[in-house]
N, C-alpha and C positions, 0 to 999 in steps of 0.2 A: 370299700363301698361295693354293694351288690348291684345287680341289674335285674330287670324284670322282662321276661319274654312273654309276649301274648301271641298266640296262634288264633286268628279269627277265621272260623270256618264259614260263618254266614249269619244271616238274620232272616226272620220271617215275620209276617203280619205287619209290615211297615206301612205307615200312612202314605197315601199318594199325594205328593206335593207338586207334581208337574202339571202345568196348565195344558201342555200338549205333549203327547208321547208318554214315556214311562220314566220312573226314577232311574238315575244313574248313581247308585249309592256306593259310598266308601265309609270305612270306620276310622275314627281318629282317637288316639289314646294319649293321655298325659297324666303325670302325678303332680303337675305344677300349673295351676290356673293363671299364675301371674307371668308366665314366660311362654309366649306363643311358639318360640323356637324349640321348646322342649318337647313338643308333641310329635308323634309319629303316626302315619296313616297307611292304610292298606291300599292295594290297587282298587280301581273303580270297576264295579260290575255294570257295564253299559247296558241299558235297557233291562235292568234287573227287575224294575217295577216294585212290587211289594215283597219280593223275595230276593235276597242277595246271596251270592256264593263267592267267597274270596279265597279260602284255603291259603291264607297269606300270613306271614309272621313278621312281627316288629319287635325290636328290643329297646327298652328305655334304660339308659345307662346311668351309673353313678347315683343311685338312690340314697337318700339320707334317712336316718332313723325316723325322722318326723314325717316322711312321705309314706303314709299308710293307706291312702285312698287312690284308687285308679278311676280316673274320669273318662267316660266313653261317650263319644258323639257319633251318630250315624248321619251322614250328610249327603245331599244330592248335588252332584257335580253339575255346574252350569257354565255357560260361556262367559257370563259376567260374574256376579257374586253367588257363590255356592249357597244353597238353602238347607238349613238344618231340618232333619226329619225327626229324630228322637235322641234321647240321651239317657244315661244312667251313671251311677257311681258304685264302686265295689270296694268294700272294706278288705284290705289286703291281709288282715289277720287270718282270714279264711285260708289264704294261700300259705302263710308262714306256719300255720298249725296243721296243715294237711301233710299226709305222708309224702316224703321226698320233696316237700315244698312245692307241690304240684296240685292244682285244682282244675279239673275239667267240668264245666257246668253250663247250664242254660240260665241266662240272666234276663230279667224283665227290662224292657225299654219304656220310656215315658215321653209324652208330648209336653208342650210348654206349660200346660195346666197341671202337670203332675199326674195325669191319668195314664195307666198302663196301656201301651200301644206297641205290641210286637215283642220279640225276644231276640237275643243274640247268643250265639254258641261260641264259647271260648275255651281254650286251654291256657292257663296262666302258670308260669314257672318263676320262682324266685331263684336266681342264679347266684352262686357264690363267686367271689372274685377269681377270675381266670377260668371259670367254667364255661365251655362253649355252649351256644344255643342248641336246643333240641331240633330235630328234623321236623319241618312243617308238613304241609299237605293235608289231606282229608281223612287220614286214618283214625284220628282221635275224635271225629265228630260224633260217632255213635256213643262214645263215653260221655261226651258233653251233653248229649240229648237225654241221657239217663239220670241226670242229677240237676237239681235246681240250686243255684247259688243265691246268696242274700245280696240285696241291693239297697241303696239308700239314695235319697234326694238331698243334695247339698244346695242350700239357697243361693250361694254365689254362682255355682255352676248353672243352676236353673236360670238365674238372671242373665248370665252370659249367653245362654241358649236363646232366650227371648230377644236379647239385643241383636244377635246375629240374624234372627228371623225378621226383625224390624228393618234392618239394613237391606235385606233382600226384597222386602215389600216396597221399600222406598225406591229401589231401583226399578221395580216393575211399574210403579206410578210414573217415574221419570220417562221410561221407555214408552208407556202409553201416551203420555203428554206429548212426547216428541212425534209419535206416529200421528196423533191428532193434528198437531201443527203442520206436519207435512201434507196431510190430507186436505187441511184448510187451504194451504198454499196452492196445492194442485187445483183445487176447485176454483180458487180466485183466478188462476191463470186460464183455466177453461172458460170462465165467464168473460174475462177480458178478450180472449180469442174470439168468442162468439160475438161480442160487441164490435170488435174490429171488422169481422166478416160482414156483419150487418151494415156497417158504415160503408164498406167498399162496394157492397151490392147496390146500396142506395145511390152512391156516386155514379156507378155504371149506368143505372137506369136514367139518371138525370142527364148524363152525357149522350 
């Protein structure tokens, strides 16, 4: 079985999904949408905002002949549930047919509606059994920026992306509801305190 090495240089033109502050984006890669444990992710670019710089490498091992699509998600790291920013899918035949089984290119990213939003810069290598990974770093970014790769939208991948966004939105609603409940409770305590103070003052005057 072969392996797939992805060097993720960075991304640009990302949508801003943060309510406060800037995006903290990382990229996640998989060839298997049914196995969450099969994915690998880059380091996080804290406060990257709309532009991410990773220069990071991941390796997906033990690819089967049927696994010919690379699924890519760019995600905002949160303290609670991470929020998806954009996604894309890459037909790996582009890599298998490229010289030395290597493709460095710029790939379009999409939002949940399937609209192009930003781009990601990658080098993708198909590694033979026993072949060591290539050196990572930023040296190949200029090569990736000089070529555009082909992308596709896979309905199941897009549906998973939307579902992840709904989970994050539900958490935001729960947090907001909790904050509102705390505020209401604090106001009730304040009103009770004022009422108690008024009673005590009235008792002193009567005394």
